[in-house]
Structure formats: C-alpha cells, structure tokens
N, C-alpha and C positions, 0 to 999 in steps of 0.2 A: 656461439648462443646469442636470439634475440634480445631485447631489452626488455620484454616482459618473463624470458625466463632466467634472466638474471635478475628483476626484480623479484621475482615470485623466489627466488633461493635467498635473495635477503631476505623477505618477509618470513621465510620460514625463521630464519635465524634469530633473528629481532624478537618475532612471538616466544621463541625459546629464553630468549633474553630476557624478555617482559615479564615473562613467567616467573623466572627467577629471582628478579629484582621485586616482583611484587610478592612472593612468598617469603621474604625477608621478614625479620619480627617487626612488628606495626610499632613507630616509638615517636612518631612526631605529629599525632592525633592528639589535641588537647580537648578540643571542642565536640560536645554531643551531635549527634545527627538526629533525623527523623521528628518524631513528634517532642523530643526532648528540647527540639529546638526553640516552642514555644512558650516552656514551660513547663508546671504542674500538668500535664495529660491533655495540654491543648492541642487541636489539628494544626499542620505547618501549614504555612504559606504556600500556596500555588502560583509560579510568576509564568508568566505565557507573552508570547510576542504577534501576537493577534492584528497589532497595529506598527509593527516594525520597530518597538520599543520595549523594553520590559517595563511590564504591570502587574499588578495584582488582578489573579483572574479573577474576584470578586468586584473591582472598579471597571469591568471591561463588557460592553452592550454588546454581546456574541455570546451564542451558545458555543461554547466550548467546551471538552472534555480532555486529560491530558494523564499519560502514563509516564511512571517517572524509572528512573536506571533499572532500579530494584524490580521492578514490576517485570520491565523488558527482560532482564534476566532470566527471571522466572519464567516466562513465558519460552524463551527458545533453549531452557536447561537440554532438553532433548537433540538438541541441533535444528530445531524449527526455524522456517524463514518468514517471508515477510506475509505471507497468507494465515502466520497464525494471529496476527491482531484481528482477524474478523472477529465482530462482537466483544471485542474488548471494552468498548466503551459504546454507548447508547447512540445508533445510527448509523455504526459504520459496519460494513462489511467487503471482505478481501477474498477472492477465489483467483484460481486459475488454471486452466487446463494445457500449460506449457511448463508446469514443473518450478523449480525454483525461478526460472527467468523472466518470466514477463507475468507479472500479476496484474490483476484487472480489482479498481477501489470502482466502491458504491458508499455515497453518504447520502442519507433521507430518502433511498431508493435509487439514487440516479446514479447510471454507471454507464457503461458499454460491455457487452459478451464479446465482442470484435475478437477473434485467435488471432488474426495475424499482426505479424511484426510493427506494421504500418499503422496501428489503431489507433487512433484519437480517445482521449478518455476528458469526463468532464469532470473528475478529481484531479486535482495538481498534488505530486510529491514535491517538498522543497525540502533539499538540504542544507544547511549552514546557508541560508536565503539564495541557495541557487534554482531553479527548477530544474527537476528532471524529467523532461517532455514526455520522451518515448518508453514504450511498456520495457526494454530490457534495461536503462535505467533507472524504472522504480521498483525493479528489483536488487538494485547495492543493498549489502550485507547492513545488518543496522547495529552496531557496536559504538563500545565507548561515547557513550550519550550523557547528555544532560535530562533528557525530557520529550515526548511527541508530542505534540498537541494535534488536536481533532479539531478544525475550525467548520462547522456545521452552515451552511448555508451560501450565497454568493460572494463571493470575495476578489470582486474582478477590479475594482478602484484600486488596491493595495497590491494585488499580485497577478492582475492582468487575465487574460481569455482563458480558455477551458478549466474555469473553475465556478462552474453555474452550481454545483451540487457543494462543493467547499475542498478545504484544502487537508493534507496529511504532511504537516511540516516537523523536523526533523533537525534538534538542535544537539550537536556534538560536543563534546568537552572540549574548551581552547586551553592554551596556554597560559601560565599565570605564574606570579613572581614569588612563588614556593614550589619546591621538591614535593612532587605527591605522585602516589602510583596505585593502581586500582588491577587486580585480575578475578577472573573467575574461571573457573574450569568444569567441567562435570564431565561424566563416563558413564553411558548406559547399557540396554539391551541394544542387540546388534552392533555393538561395537562402536555405539553412535560416541561422538567426542565435540564440545563446543568448548573451544577458549578465548576468551575476551580480556586483553588486558591494554594499560595504558600507562605510560610514564610523563611526566613532565619535570623538563632538569632547566633549572635559568641558569641560562648562558652567563650574561651579565645582570645585576640587579638593576631592576627598572628599568632596561635597555633592550635585553633580549632574553627571551625563552623560547624553548623548543619541547614540544611535545610527541611523540612515538606511541601510536596504538595499533592494534591490530586482532585481527579475526580468524581462528580456523574451526570449520565444523569438518565431521569427517563421519560416513556410517559405511556398514560392510554391506553386500550383497545378503537380503534376504529371503526375495521372492523364485520360486522354482519355476520353471518353464515346462508345463504338463504336455506339449505337444513334444519337444524333443526330449524329453528326459531330464535334463538339465537341473541338477540344485544349486540354488545360491544365484541364480541368475541375473537378476536384477534389482534396484532397490537403491543402490550406492550413490553414494556422492563424495567428492573431496572440492571443498571452499575455501580459498585464502582471501584475505582481502587485508589492506592495510591502509595508514594515513599516519602521514608527517605534516606538523605543521611549525610552520616558524614566523613567531610574533616580532615585529621590531618596534619599541614607542623611544624613537631618539630624542621625543619633549616629550612636554605634558599634553600638546596640543595633536601631538601623529600619533596614531599606529598605523601598521603595514602588517599584515597577516597575508602569510604565502601558504597556501596548501595543494598537498599531492596526495589521491586516493589510487588505489588500485584494486581490481578483482581479478580472480581466477576461478572460474567453476570447472567441474569435469563431474558429470553425474549421470545418473538414469532420469530424462524426461517423464511424462504424466504417462501412466499405465493404464491402457484403456481396458476393460473388461468387455465381452462381446455378452452382449444377450442377458444382462445381469438383473435387470427391471423388470417387473410384472410376468408377461401382459397381462393387461389389465390395472395393473395396481402400481405402486412406487416404493413394493418391497423390494428387497433383495429376494433371488432367487437359488434354485440348487445349483446352479451354475456358476455364482458367487463364493470364492474360497480366496480372504485374503492374502494367503500363503503363496497361492498361486494363478499362473497369466498362460494362455496357450497358444504361442506366435510364430509364426511361421515367416518372419520379418521383420521390417526394423532397426536392423542391424544392432539390436540391443538397447533399443529406445535410449541411445545417447545424447548426449547435452552437453555442448564445450563453449563459454561465452569470456571475453575481458572485456576488463573496461578500465579507462583511465580518466580521471577528472581531477583538472590542475585550476587553480582559482588566486585570486590576488584580491584581499580587499583593503582598502584604503581609507581611514576615518580621520577627518581633521576636523577638531574644534574651533572656529573663526567666532568673531566676536558676536555675530549675529546668526549662527547657525553651525550647525553640524553637518559637515559635506561627507557622503559616502561613496564608494564607490567599489563597486564590486563587478570581477571580470573573473569570465570561466569558460574554460574548453574543456569537452567531455568527448571521448571517443569509445564507440562499442561495437564489440564486433563477435559472431559466433554463431551457430547453429544447431537446431537440436530437430532427431529424427523419433517419428515413430509408426508402429503398425496399429493405423487410424482405428482399420473395423476392429480392434480387440482380439483374433481371433486366428484360426486358419482356415485356408481352402474357399471356395464359394460353391454356389449353386452349381456350376458346370463340372465341378471337378469332383473326383467320388469320391472324398471326404469335406465336410465342412461342418465348423464348429469351433465352439461351443456353441449348440442352436443353430438357427440359420445366417448365413451371411450373404448377401445376393452376388456380390464382387468385393474382391481384395482390394486393401489401399494401404501405401507404404509410401507417404513424403517426407520432405526434410526442407524445413526455410530456414534460411540464414541471410543474416543483415552487416551491414557496414555502414558505420554511422559516425557523424562528426556534427557537433553541436557548439553553438558559441551563444555566448549572453553579458551581456554590459547593461547594469544599472547605474545610474546617478541621481542620488537625490539628496535634497536639503533639508534639514530639519531644525525645528524651534526647540528651545531648552522646554522641556517636557515638565518642568516645574511651575510654568509660566502659565496664567488663568488664560490667554489664547495660544493653543498650538496647531502649530501648521505644518506640512512637508507638503514638497513640491519633486517631481523627479520625471526621468526619462526612462525609458527602459528598449533595447533591441535585442533581438533573438534569430537568429539564423540555424537552417538544419538542414542537412544534406544524408541521404543516405541512399543505398541500393537493398533491397529484398529478392534474394534468389529460390525461387520454391522449385523443387527436383520431385518429381514421381518417378520412383524406381517402377520400370516398364510403362507408367506411362503418369502424368505427362512429360514431355521433354523438358529437362533446365529453360528455366525463363527468369529473366533477372529484370525487373522494375526498377526505377529511381523517384525519389521523392524528395522535395523541396520545399521549404517552408520559408517565407523572408517574414518579419514582424517588428513591429515599431509601434510605441505607445509613450504619451505622456499623461501624467496623474497628479493630483493633487487631492489634500485632505484639511479641512479644518476642522477644531474642536475647540469650543467656548466652554468655560465653565460660568453659566450665567449666571448661576444663583449658588450660594453655600452647599445646595442640597440637586441641584440641576445642571447637566452638563448635555449638551447638544452637539453633534458631531456628524457631519457633510464629507461624502467623497466625489469627486468624478474621474473618468480616465477616458483617453481617447486609442482605439486601438487602429491598429492598418495590419489587414493579413493578408498574405499571398502564397499558393500554394500551386506546384505544379508537376506534374505528373509525365513518363515518358517511358516504353519500354527500352531496355539497353540491349537486352539478348532476344533473338526474335523468338515468339510462340509460333508453333505449327501452323495458327492462319495468318501469321501478320507478320512483318518486318521489323527490323529497329527502328526508332522513332513512331509507328504507329501507336494508335488508340493516345496520342497526346490531349491529355486537360490541363485546364488552368482554372482558377478558380479565386477570389478574390471579395473582401468585404470590409468595410471600417464602422465603428460602430461605437457610439458613448454609452461607457457603465458609470452605475451611480449606487449610490448608498448613503443613507439619512437613517440616525439613529438619535436617541434620548434616552438620559441616563437618569434616573431620580432616585433618591436614597430618602426613603420610607422613614428609616431612622439610624441608630449606629448598627446595629443589628441586620438590617435586610435594606435591599433595593428593587425597583423594577425598573426595568429598559422595555423597550418598543423599536424594531428596527423594520425599515423596507431597504432592499437593494432588489439591483438590476442586473444581469451580466448575459455572458453568450458563450457559447464554442463553438470556435470558428469554423467554417466552411471544410469538410473533408474529401480526399478520395481515396476510394478502396481498390486498390489493381490486382489484388489476389486470383481474381478470376481468369484473368488474362492467361494464366499458365493453362486454363480446361479449356479455353475457346469462346469464353464469352468476353466482353465489354467491361470497362472499369465503370463502376459507380461514382456516385456524387450527392453528398447530402451538403446542404445549404445549411447554414449558420442556424443553430437554435437558440433562443432566446429566452430566459426564464426573468421573473420575475415573482418577488420573497417578501411575503410580510410574517413576523414574528413578535409575540410579546413574551417576555417571560421575569422571571426574579431571581434574586440571589440572595443567598442569607448566611449567615454565621450566627449558630445560637448557643443557651447554654453554656454560656462564658467561653464559647468557641470551641465545644466538643462538639458540634454538630454542623455540618455543612450542608445545604439543602439547594439547587440551584434547579430550574427547567423551563421549560421554553415549549411555545405551543405556535405553531409554524403550519403556513398554506401558501403554496406557489403553485403556479402556472405555464405553462412551456409551450411558446409558440414554434411550430416545426420542429418539435424533438426527434434527436437523432436517432435512430435504432438502426442495427445489425441484423438482420435476416443472415441467421448462419443457419449451413448444410441444409436439411431438407434430403429428399433422395437425390437431385442433383449435386448434392455438395455444393453450394456457391456460397459465397459471401457479399451480399449487396448491401449496399447503405440505401437505408429510405427514409427518409421523412414522413412523419404523421401528423395532421392537422393541428392537433392541440395536443397537450396531457396537464394533468394536474396532479398533486401530492400534498396529501394534510398528515399530520399527526404531532406526537410533544416528547420530548426527551426529558430524563429525570435524574439527575446527577448527586449522588450523597454520600456521607463520609460521616463514621459516629466513631470518637472516642469512647469507647463505653466506660474505659478506666485506662490510666497512664500504659497497661498492659495487654492492651485488646482494643486493636481497631476493626473496624468492619466497613468496608466499602460496597456501595451497590447503584446499579443503574438500570433505566430502564425506558425503552423507546417502542412507541407505538408508530406505524406508520402505512397509509391508505393511498397506493399510485393507480393511476386510471391510464390507459391509452384511448385520446380520444378521435377518432375518423373511423367513419363508418363505411368507406371504401380501401381501408389499408387491408391486403392480403398477400399471406406470405407462403413458403412451400411449408412443406411439413414432412416428417418423416415418414420412410419407409413402412414399416411396423409396427409402429405406435398407436395408442386410442386415441385419436384427439376429439375433443368435447366441445370444441368452438364451432358453429356455422361454417359451411366451405362452399367455395365455388369454383367453376371450372373455368381457367382462361389458357388460352391458346391451349386447350387441351392437357392442361395440368390443374391438378386439384391441388386448390390454395384455402387455406383458413383465413376467416374473417379476426380481426383480434380488436376490434372495437368495444373497450369496455375491461379489457383484460388490463393485470398490474403490470407495472415495468417487469422486464426479464431479472432476476436477480437482487429480488428488492423483498426482502424478509420483512414479515410482516409485524413481528416483535422479536426484540432482540434486550436478551436481559445478560446483565454481569454482576458477579458478589464477588468478593475476596473478603479471608477472615485472618488477622493475628493474634495469636493468643502468647504473650511469654511469659514463663515463671522465673522469677529472679534466682541463682545460682551465685550463692558468693556475693562479693561485694561490685562486679564488674562483669557479670557475665548472667545466661539465661538459657534455660529449654525453651523452643518454640516450636509453635505450629503454625503454618500456614495453608491455607487452602483458596485456589480459584476456579470459580466455574463459568461457563459461557453459555449461552443459550439462544438458540436461533429458530424463530418460528416459520411459518409456513412459507415458502419461497416456490415462484416460479421461474424455471430456468430458461426457458425461451418466452418469444412473444405470443405464439399459440399455445394454448392451454390443453394437456394431454394428461392421461392417465399416470403416466408411466415419468415423464420427466418433469419432478416437483419435487422436494423435499418438505418434513415437516416433523416439528419437537426435536430438535438435535440438539443435545447437552454434550457438552465435554467438561471435565474437568482436571485439576490437577491438587497433589497434596506433597508438600516441604516439611520435614520434621528435622529437628539439629538444634546444634547449640551457638550461640552467638556473643560476641561480646556487645555491651550496651552502648559502649561509643561509636560501635559502627565497625571496627579495625578489622575483625575478623569472625566467619562463619562458617562451619561444615554441616552437611545436611544430607538427609536421605530423600529421594523424591521419586516421584510415580506422575506422568502425566498420561492425560486419558485415562484414568485412572477405573474405569468400566470397562474400559476394550470397546468403546460404544464403535460399532460400522455404519459410518453414515455418508452418505452419496452426497458428494460435494456437487458434481455435475453431471452433463451428459455432451454425449455426441449424435448431435442432431443429422444422423447419415443416412445407412441403409439397414440400422439395426438399434436393438435396444442397449447401446453400451453406454456405459456409465465409469466413472471414477470415484474413489473411496479416499477420505481421512487416514492419516497415520494409527499405527495401532497403539498400544498400550506402551509405554518405556517405562521400566523401573531404572533406578541411576544412584550417584552419588555426587556432591559437587561440594566446593569449597569457593570462597571469595575472601578476599583480604584488600583492605583499604588505608593508605596511611599518605 
C-alpha cells in the first residue's frame, strides 16, 4: 500500500474514534460561550490577526469580516465545500468550474476566471500562516477551525505578492494545555454526510500537547444520464481530510508546533449542461433539468485529488522581540475530467443535443505540485507604545500540468516553476491616546519559468520556453483615531501587485503560451468601527476606491476554446462595505452585511474572443478574420455588484441549562457578468440562497441537536458558464434536508 492509502485508512479510523470520544457526556466545560462571555446580552469580542498578531477587530485599521466556527459548520452542514463561502461576508465571492478541486476567489470584484490548474489569483488563501498558492491547495477542506478572516483590500506588506484584492485567512484550532474535544455530524438528502471532529490530549502538562482532527464528507450519486439511460450516474463525492499537531513548550520562552495535514478526494467534477441558457436571455430554458444531464463522454466526470501539507513553526520570546520561524512543504496531485460541451454528439453526427453542439469536447487536466515556503520574522512586544516587525520570506513552487483530449488533442505536459523572495517591515506608533499610525514596506522579487515537458503536436520538448521576472516595492499607510470610547475612524492607503503570469494550456491546442505582466493596484479607503448601546450593537463600514495599472485578465474560451492572458491598460473599482451585529436580547442575535461594488475595464483597444452562439451586446471588431468583442467599460468578470448576508438566532430557554433555538442564514448575489465581454446569456442577477436550523442546545455550548435545510427555497441559480461553442452553464446544489448533532467539551 502507498503511504497515502495507509494514511487514508488511519484517518478513517481516527475520525470514528474522534466521533466516539466527542459523543461522550460533556463534563469538563464550566465556562459559558458565545454572547454570554461578555455579560448580560453583550456582543462577544472578535479577534483577528490581520497584523500577524491577535487584536480586537475594532482596533485594526483594515476593512475585515470574520466567520466563526459554528457559522462555518452550519454553512457546510450538507457537505458543502469552499465555494459555499461566497457572499457570506460583504465583498467576498467564490466560484469554481472545477468542482471541489480548484476554487476561484474574488474580493471587491477583483479575481481571476482562469480555469486552468496553473492559474494565479489576486486573492491569497492563508491557512495557519502558510500561503496556499496553487488553486488545488486553495480547495483544501476547512475543518476544526477557530475562525475565517476576510481582509479586504491590498495586503502586500505583511502577506506578499498576489494579494492585491485581499486575503482569506483560515486559523485552525491549536493544541492546548487542557483536554478538549469537539465533534459535529450531519446527515441529509442524497445520503449527504459531514463529520468534523477534533480532540486535544495534553501529553505532559505545560510541555507537550497533541491535537488530532479530521473531516469526512460524502454524498451519493443522484443525477441521471439522459443519453445513456443510467440512473444516479453522477453527483457523488467522498472527501477525507485530517490534521495532527504536536505542540512542544520546553521553556516559557520557546514553543514548537509541528503539523501534518492530508487530503483525499474522489468525486464528480463540475457537471456542465449544454444549451441551458437563453438564447437571448440568462434564463434557464427547457433543456435544463437539475436531476439529469446528457453525456456521451467524460468517463463519469471523475475528479481525484490528494494533498499533503507539513509545517513547523517555532516561536522564541527573546528579551527584545519574539522570533517566529514558519517552514512548510506542500504537495498536491490529481486530475479531473469532464464532458465539456455538456451534451452528446455534434452537428456532423446523426444526433446532437440537447440543443446544437458544433463539435464535442472531452478533456482531462492533471497536476503534480510541490511547494516550499519559509518565513522568519521578529516582532516587538504588542503592548509597547511603538510596535514593529521585520521579516523575510522565501517561496518555491514546481509543478507539471498535463492536458489530455480524448480523440483531440494528444496529451501535453507543461512545467511551471516559481521562485520568489521578499523582505518586509511594519511600524506602528501610538502617537497620542486616541491616534495610532501604521506603515509598512515590502520588497519582492518574483521569477517564473515555463517549458513544454512532453511534446504537443506542433512542438517538441523544450519548445515555447518562457521566462518572466519582476521586483517591486509594496507599501501601506494607515491612521486609526478613537472618536470616543464607542467609535473610531480609520483611513488606509495601500499598494500591492500580482506577479507576472504565464499561461500554457493552449500549447495543447496548437497555440503558444501567453504572458501577462504584473498588475499594480493602489487602493484608498476610509472607514469607521463602532460598538454602541452598551456593546449590543456593532456597526463597521468602509468606503474604498482603487485603480489598477495593467490588470491581468483571462480571455477564457470563445469559439476557438482558448485560454489567453491579457493585460488591460487600466481598471478601477469603488464601493462600500457594512458589517453589523445586533444583540437584540440575550437570546436574540442578528447579523447583517452589505457591499456595493462598481468595477470597470479601461482599455479602448482590448478585444477578446466571443462564444459561438450567445448574443453579444458589446461592440465587435474583426481581427485576422475572427470576430472579437471590445470590452472597454465592462465590469470585471465575476464581480457581483451587490452582496448581502443576514443571519438570525433566537433561543427560548428550556429549564436551567437548555434552549430551543431557531437559526437562519441568507446570502444574496446581485448582478454578475461571467466573462470579459457582455452577452445576454452569460450573466446572473438576484440570486438568493438561505438555510434554516431548528433544534435544542445546552446554553453552555456543550451539546446541540438540530434539523436543518440548506437552499431552503430550492433555488436554481446559474453559477457560471462554459464560454465555448454553445450556451452551456453549471448550477448550484439543490435543496438538502437533514439532521445534525454537535458536542464540545
């Protein structure tokens, strides 16, 4: 057996053991949780690490929002994955045309629609202070977490290049000095199962502690193949992930945390549905049936991915500063295959459908990735009047991407390497009792190389070699002013960049690789943070404006099915975000968020390919015999104009220690254009999804059992399109009913 097979079996056994341990009576928890921590019906304190140290959200001059562990579990109750975070906080959008394998993140409208496994993104995902750079690492399952932070706007000083839009920061539960355990399990429609558990075992008091945690998510096939007549042919997945952490604290000054994480996914990749949009509008037509697809290819649309992440963190409290070293190794490999045209046959065959399909497409992309990161930083005592931190960072990535066309094209493997290093520093000064100033600088050098490993049908190995490099200074400056004990205002200006990018998937289709130079962003924002009514109301907001020089975009698909990187001349965005919470009573909590975002491509000459059958509304031009759309003035792709979220929890006390509760959560996504050009078909508007939980809970947070429903209205929402030779799209998950239980002690 391979090491992953052995580890997978051990993980499965461990999850069962964790669930069993977590299901024992809760006897060790004496402290109240949630809003009770703050007294009689006050809001709890939100801790963030936007400045690489724990701080109260209300004291940080950054537009940020958080999701706590319970909220994330609720969102994932039906076995959902990372894309379920879309629209859960203002300004954040997530989507994927690669199923559970390669999500695409957007903050304040800025992201990347590239579906290739080599795609870069302007939103970084950072887990336990380790950047997950490749898209397959960004999909690492989220479980046993403390919180998720969404930091909006450029974060280049402390987190580096490829963060011009912001960061999604995931902090997991660490080992501690006390025995603790948590577990949650849910079962729902389509045999959907989700199990999340973690247990901390102190080995030696104040010296060594172990935490083991894991996740298992599973669903059965539920979608029929109308072409072959096979029932329940698609839709299943089986995902297993685990984490083991060992914390050593041999002295009061030294701590060493080692962790190893493993992921194993087998399931159905995204199901594309031929000709379900329009024509002439973005409505789902008679070809659409959520329970049925019509495939003659794709080999079951199978996706298989594995990943390993090993990290060593060392913290040493010296007399003058805390020294932190974080070293991480990550590996990811796997593949996904799909019937890309979403139907069967082609125009030159006897039968083609549903709807017109000019020619069939069946492709598979796979990756073999190694990533290494190392960071060392020194940070002063955070209690000082003047705080500082300095550090250095090294990043190395080496991966192969193989594209296989079944019938066409022949297999082609290309290699991408990325080497980057940086030095950085930040200084924060409490100038007066009410005014704090913060500034930071980071110098980054980034190099990428690209080469063909196995030949395409028009070139041999080594052909199409490309090299790009850039070195650049990023900076930020902010001021935070306490207007009163209840309210503060802040202003922030920041500069960042996304490093130059090479895209080589088109080599498999006979076209040369494309290159995009660095995109450079300068962002300005002013905001306020407040806790009012004796800390029963929290209201935070920000207004922002940013400009981008040479924004990187991906011209995806078109009738020629190409993936080309392009630089527009300029781009700009502006808008606002509001995050709020209301402790209406000790038993009634409401949260609400709202963002508005206006983005615009500014390039009079930028022309991109268009789909074969859709109704394009942009001006067009013929270049080299091909009709292209002029996209000047268009919004950025996948940049929702409005995002809103609402949650509400109401509890009715039962006895001295229990309550019956009702919890509901809703997310709204406004007008969204899918591609660089605008068409009648490839866009979405006014999408709403909600959930509901009703159950019984202990007031100390030790136990909960509930019935739930996700996508309560069973909304059919188009989440994206395939910009190819027909009006193909893909949709959200259906309604899921289920039951769940959670324990903590």
